[in-house]
C-alpha positions in Angstrom: -28.1 -34.6 35.6 -24.1 -34.4 35.0 -24.8 -32.0 31.9 -26.9 -29.4 34.1 -24.2 -29.4 36.5 -21.5 -28.6 34.4 -23.5 -26.5 32.4 -24.2 -24.2 35.6 -20.8 -25.0 37.2 -18.8 -23.3 34.3 -20.0 -19.6 34.8 -19.8 -19.9 38.6 -16.3 -21.0 38.2 -15.5 -18.3 35.8 -17.0 -15.6 38.5 -15.3 -17.1 41.3 -11.9 -16.7 39.2 -12.7 -13.3 38.7 -13.7 -13.1 42.4 -10.4 -14.5 43.4 -8.3 -12.2 41.1 -9.7 -9.3 41.9 -9.7 -9.8 45.6 -6.3 -10.9 45.7 -4.3 -10.3 42.9 -0.7 -11.9 43.4 2.3 -9.3 42.8 3.7 -8.7 39.6 7.0 -9.7 38.6 10.0 -7.8 39.9 10.4 -4.2 38.6 12.4 -4.1 35.3 15.4 -2.7 35.0 14.3 0.5 33.5 12.0 1.0 36.8 14.7 0.6 39.4 16.8 3.5 37.4 13.3 5.9 37.4 12.7 4.9 41.1 16.5 5.7 42.0 15.8 9.4 39.7 18.4 9.2 37.1 18.3 9.8 33.3 16.1 10.9 31.0 13.2 8.6 31.6 13.0 9.7 35.1 12.7 13.3 34.1 9.4 12.3 32.0 8.1 10.2 34.9 8.7 13.3 37.2 6.7 15.6 34.7 4.0 13.0 33.9 3.5 12.0 37.9 1.1 9.0 39.3 -2.0 9.1 40.6 -1.0 6.4 43.0 2.8 6.1 44.2 2.2 2.3 45.6 1.0 1.3 42.2 3.8 -0.5 40.1 4.5 1.7 37.3 5.4 0.4 33.6 6.7 3.1 31.1 7.8 2.3 27.6 10.1 5.0 26.3 11.0 5.4 22.6 14.2 7.8 22.1 15.3 9.6 18.7 18.6 11.2 17.8 19.8 12.9 14.7 23.1 13.1 13.7 24.5 15.1 11.0 28.0 14.5 9.9 30.5 14.7 7.3 30.0 12.8 3.9 33.0 10.3 4.6 31.8 9.8 8.6 28.5 8.6 8.2 29.1 5.0 7.1 31.7 4.3 9.9 29.5 5.9 12.7 26.5 3.9 12.0 28.8 0.5 11.7 30.3 1.6 15.1 26.9 1.9 16.4 25.7 -1.5 15.1 28.9 -3.2 16.5 28.4 -1.8 19.9 24.7 -3.0 20.0 26.1 -6.7 19.0 29.1 -6.6 21.5 26.6 -6.0 24.4 24.8 -9.0 23.7 21.1 -9.9 22.2 20.0 -9.5 26.1 21.2 -6.0 26.1 20.5 -5.1 22.4 19.3 -5.9 19.5 19.4 -4.0 15.9 15.7 -4.0 14.8 16.3 -2.0 11.5 19.2 -0.4 9.5 19.5 1.3 6.0 21.9 3.7 3.9 21.4 5.4 0.8 23.1 7.9 -1.6 21.4 10.4 -3.9 24.6 11.5 -5.6 28.3 11.5 -4.8 28.0 14.6 -2.1 25.2 13.4 0.1 24.3 10.3 2.0 21.8 9.3 4.7 20.5 6.6 6.4 18.7 5.0 10.1 19.6 2.5 12.6 16.7 1.3 14.9 17.7 -0.6 18.3 15.9 -2.1 21.0 18.0 -2.2 24.2 18.0 -1.8 27.9 17.5 1.9 29.5 21.2 1.5 31.1 22.6 0.8 27.7 20.7 3.8 26.0 21.4 6.2 28.8 25.1 5.4 28.1 25.0 5.6 24.4 22.7 9.3 24.7 25.4 10.7 27.2 28.3 10.1 24.6 26.3 10.7 21.4 27.0 14.2 21.2 30.8 14.1 21.9 31.1 11.3 19.3 29.1 13.9 16.7 31.8 16.6 17.6 34.8 14.1 17.3 33.7 13.6 13.8 33.1 17.2 12.9 29.3 16.9 12.9 26.7 17.9 15.3 23.4 16.6 16.6 20.3 17.7 14.3 17.9 16.6 16.9 17.2 14.3 20.1 13.6 13.6 21.6 12.2 11.1 24.2 8.6 10.1 24.6 7.3 7.8 27.1 3.9 5.4 26.9 2.4 4.3 29.8 1.2 0.6 29.7 0.5 0.2 33.3 -3.3 -0.4 32.9 -2.6 -2.9 29.8 -0.4 -5.0 31.9 -2.1 -5.1 35.0 -5.3 -6.0 33.0 -3.8 -8.5 31.0 -2.1 -10.0 33.8 -5.4 -10.2 36.0 -7.1 -12.1 32.8 -4.0 -14.4 32.5 -4.5 -15.3 36.4 -8.4 -15.9 35.7 -8.2 -18.0 33.0 -5.7 -20.3 34.7 -7.8 -20.7 37.6 -10.3 -21.4 35.5 -8.2 -24.0 33.2 -7.5 -25.3 36.8 -11.0 -26.0 37.7 -11.9 -27.4 34.5 -9.3 -29.8 34.4 -10.2 -30.9 38.0 -13.7 -31.1 36.4 -12.6 -33.7 33.9 -10.7 -35.5 36.5 -13.2 -35.7 39.1 -16.5 -36.4 37.1 -16.0 -38.4 33.6 -19.8 -38.4 33.4 -21.2 -39.1 29.5 -19.0 -39.1 26.5 -21.1 -35.8 25.3 -20.3 -34.1 28.7 -16.7 -34.9 28.5 -16.6 -33.4 25.1 -18.3 -30.0 26.0 -15.9 -29.6 28.9 -12.9 -30.3 26.7 -14.0 -27.9 24.0 -14.1 -25.3 26.9 -11.1 -26.4 28.2 -9.5 -26.1 24.8 -11.2 -22.7 24.3 -9.6 -21.1 27.5 -6.3 -22.5 26.9 -6.3 -20.6 23.4 -7.2 -17.6 25.0 -4.9 -18.0 27.7 -1.5 -18.4 25.3 -3.1 -15.4 23.3 -2.9 -13.1 26.3 0.2 -14.5 27.5 1.9 -13.5 24.2 0.4 -10.2 24.6 1.7 -9.6 28.1 5.5 -10.7 27.2 5.2 -8.1 24.3 4.0 -5.2 26.5 6.7 -6.2 29.2 9.2 -6.2 26.6 8.4 -2.8 25.7 9.3 -1.7 29.2 12.0 -3.8 29.5 13.8 -2.6 26.7 13.3 0.6 25.1 13.4 2.2 21.6 16.0 4.0 20.1 16.2 5.4 16.6 19.3 6.8 15.2 19.3 8.9 11.9 22.2 10.2 10.0 22.6 12.9 7.1 25.2 14.5 5.4 26.5 18.1 7.0 26.7 20.7 4.2 28.5 24.0 4.7 27.4 27.1 2.3 30.6 27.1 0.6 30.7 23.7 -0.2 27.1 23.3 -1.2 27.4 26.4 -3.6 30.6 25.5 -5.3 28.8 22.1 -6.2 26.2 23.6 -7.4 28.2 25.6 -9.6 30.3 22.3 -10.6 27.2 20.5 -11.2 25.9 23.4 -13.4 29.1 23.1 -15.7 29.1 19.6 -15.9 25.4 19.1 -17.0 25.9 22.1 -19.6 25.0 20.1 -22.5 23.1 17.6 -21.1 20.3 20.5 -20.3 20.9 22.5 -23.6 20.0 19.3 -25.1 17.2 18.9 -22.9 16.1 22.6 -23.6 16.6 22.1 -27.5 14.3 19.0 -27.2 11.4 21.2 -25.4 11.6 23.8 -28.1 11.3 21.2 -30.8 8.6 19.4 -29.3 6.8 22.5 -28.4 6.8 23.4 -32.1 5.5 20.3 -33.3 2.6 20.5 -31.3 2.1 24.1 -32.1 2.5 23.5 -35.9 -1.0 22.2 -37.2 -2.6 25.3 -35.1 0.0 27.7 -36.9 -1.2 26.2 -40.4 -4.8 26.5 -39.5 -4.5 30.3 -37.9 -2.6 31.2 -41.5 -5.2 29.5 -43.6 -7.9 31.6 -41.6 -6.2 34.9 -41.7 -5.5 34.4 -45.7 -9.3 33.6 -45.9 -10.2 36.8 -44.1 -7.6 39.4 -46.0 -8.5 37.8 -49.6 -12.2 37.2 -49.6 -14.0 38.6 -46.6 -12.3 41.9 -45.8 -12.6 43.6 -49.6 -15.9 42.7 -49.6 -16.6 44.7 -46.4 -14.8 47.2 -47.5 -17.0 47.7 -51.0 -20.0 47.6 -49.1 -19.1 50.5 -46.8 -19.2 53.2 -49.5 -22.5 52.0 -51.0 -24.0 52.3 -47.4 
């Protein structure tokens, strides 16, 4: 009897939990700093929100922003600029800014490029973006590109939060069922298996929800660095490299000629033999037959 009651009660509990969630969803957490700035109407993120708009202004909006900035700097200023950006991020603390990736590479003596990935609060990023152009000019460089993109995570966060609430309600009722109706061993084990499944799904959804909210609370910033070259310097370097590589290029060209000759020699011998047979054996016979004809 208890087994039938448990089997019939589980679907009803789930339906009741979903109905409770749909009918009266509790308010979400307080708006993130980024959302507060958006509502005040300041910064690049506010401009994007004004362009995209919202169908229902009463619904809490969760927008994840991603910024990219390209800096073209003199060769000697690239590495110090990147190190200064990393130091500024670390000085702000992990709760405000975190370095996600950083690399630097040099192909030759006069060219270098690199990249820096950060995840920071919107206020910190707005401060960084407002001074990056002056920083590039002070280093005798320039901003090569600048872009901001937005991703609306409102539906994903609200749906995931609703599923979390429904599973928490179901978990509480399963725990109450185990406490109030001990029943037989098989029924207890079946209810515990269902409770373990609900706990596993609940932990997974909570991790997803935390990741989504973190993307909203801390925006992504990618800064790329490359060497700035003027026409005179680039041309002078090209001529200098041509003189310095003269003997190496000459050796490469000579090696290519020798290689080509080695590949063509057998064909030259074969063509010479065919030409000799034609001139010595076949052509004289053809000439003798023509007068007789």
